[in-house]
C-alpha positions in Angstrom: 0.0 -0.1 -0.2 1.3 3.6 -0.7 2.1 5.9 1.9 1.0 9.2 0.2 2.7 11.2 3.4 6.0 10.1 2.8 8.4 12.8 1.4 9.9 11.9 -1.8 13.4 12.8 -2.2 16.3 13.2 -5.4 19.2 13.1 -5.8 21.4 13.6 -9.0 25.1 12.2 -8.3 27.4 14.0 -11.5 31.2 13.8 -12.9 33.3 15.6 -10.7 34.5 18.4 -13.3 32.3 21.2 -14.2 30.0 21.4 -15.5 28.8 18.2 -13.6 27.3 16.2 -16.3 25.0 13.5 -14.3 26.0 10.0 -13.6 23.7 8.4 -11.5 19.9 9.4 -10.4 18.4 8.3 -7.6 14.8 8.8 -6.5 12.0 7.7 -3.8 9.2 6.2 -5.1 5.9 7.1 -3.3 5.8 3.6 -1.5 9.0 4.6 -0.4 11.7 2.6 -2.0 14.6 4.3 -4.0 15.2 3.5 -7.0 18.6 4.4 -9.3 19.7 4.2 -12.3 23.3 4.8 -14.0 23.2 7.0 -16.7 24.7 6.8 -20.1 26.6 10.2 -21.8 24.6 12.0 -23.7 26.2 12.3 -27.4 26.3 16.4 -27.6 28.5 15.9 -23.3 32.3 16.0 -24.0 33.6 12.9 -24.4 37.0 13.7 -22.7 35.4 14.1 -19.1 36.4 11.6 -16.7 32.6 10.5 -15.2 33.3 9.0 -12.2 35.8 8.5 -9.5 34.1 5.4 -8.3 32.1 3.6 -11.3 34.1 2.8 -14.3 33.0 3.9 -17.8 32.2 0.1 -18.9 29.7 -0.2 -16.4 28.0 2.9 -17.1 27.8 1.9 -20.5 27.3 -1.7 -19.9 24.6 -1.0 -17.0 23.5 2.2 -17.5 20.6 4.0 -19.4 19.7 6.4 -22.0 19.3 9.6 -20.3 15.7 9.8 -22.2 15.0 6.2 -20.5 15.8 8.1 -17.3 13.3 11.2 -17.8 10.5 9.2 -19.0 10.8 6.5 -16.1 11.0 9.7 -13.6 8.1 11.2 -14.6 6.1 8.3 -14.8 7.2 7.1 -11.1 6.7 10.6 -9.7 3.6 12.4 -12.1 2.4 15.3 -10.2 4.7 14.7 -7.0 6.4 17.4 -5.4 10.1 16.6 -4.8 12.7 17.4 -2.7 16.8 17.2 -3.5 19.5 19.7 -2.0 22.7 21.0 -4.2 25.1 20.5 -1.1 26.3 17.5 -2.3 25.3 17.2 -5.6 25.3 20.0 -7.8 22.1 21.3 -9.1 23.1 21.2 -12.7 23.0 17.3 -12.7 19.6 17.6 -12.9 19.4 20.7 -15.3 22.0 18.6 -18.2 19.2 15.7 -18.0 16.2 18.2 -18.9 18.6 19.9 -21.5 19.9 16.9 -22.9 15.9 16.1 -24.0 14.5 19.7 -23.9 11.1 17.8 -21.9 9.0 19.1 -19.4 8.8 17.1 -16.0 6.0 15.5 -14.8 6.6 16.6 -11.0 8.1 19.9 -9.3 11.6 19.4 -7.8 12.5 22.1 -5.0 16.4 23.0 -3.8 14.8 25.8 -1.9 16.6 25.5 1.6 13.4 26.5 3.0 11.3 23.0 1.9 14.7 20.9 3.5 14.5 22.7 6.6 10.6 22.1 6.7 11.1 18.2 6.0 14.6 17.5 7.9 14.4 20.0 10.4 16.5 23.0 11.3 19.9 21.2 11.5 19.6 19.1 8.2 23.1 19.6 7.4 24.5 18.3 10.4 21.7 15.6 10.8 22.7 13.9 7.2 26.1 14.1 8.0 25.7 12.5 11.7 23.9 9.5 9.7 26.6 9.5 6.6 29.0 8.1 9.5 26.3 6.3 11.3 25.6 4.4 8.9 28.9 4.1 6.3 26.7 5.6 3.6 28.2 8.0 1.2 26.8 11.8 0.5 28.2 12.0 -2.6 26.8 9.2 -4.1 23.2 9.5 -5.5 21.1 6.4 -4.1 23.0 6.9 -0.5 21.8 10.4 -0.5 18.5 9.7 -0.7 18.4 7.0 1.6 19.9 9.5 4.2 17.7 12.4 3.7 14.4 9.7 4.2 16.5 8.5 7.9 17.0 12.0 8.5 13.1 12.7 7.5 11.9 9.8 9.4 13.9 11.2 12.4 12.5 14.8 11.9 8.9 13.2 11.7 9.6 11.2 15.0 10.5 14.5 16.8 7.2 16.7 15.9 
């Protein structure tokens, strides 16, 4: 059964060099599970960039999906939802590059507004995410871990209210 009161989060892991092209996207589904996808570089992106420090290009090519497929899947999964992410650990340009590659409209609303994040995760969310990262061993630089940490932070903050 879907819990419509769950907060939905998104994170885009990017290459370490500007202009921060996306290599992995992760998002919360309305049932609370997390979906992630490796992203194959779009033909319009520079071929000389190092896309990931921890995932080899061959793995991305073999297991990844096209930008179009990832965005279409997000649109289906998150249709008409309000999704929250932050740019502290994954540059906001990552999602913009996804959208720009196809020039399509997202079927969901993404907010990286600090006030929205604070309302969901609490006023000390940055410290909480760091603490949870250390407690769990999850890496804030990896998209799926980042979404999982935001979920845990949200659950903690929800218990306090």
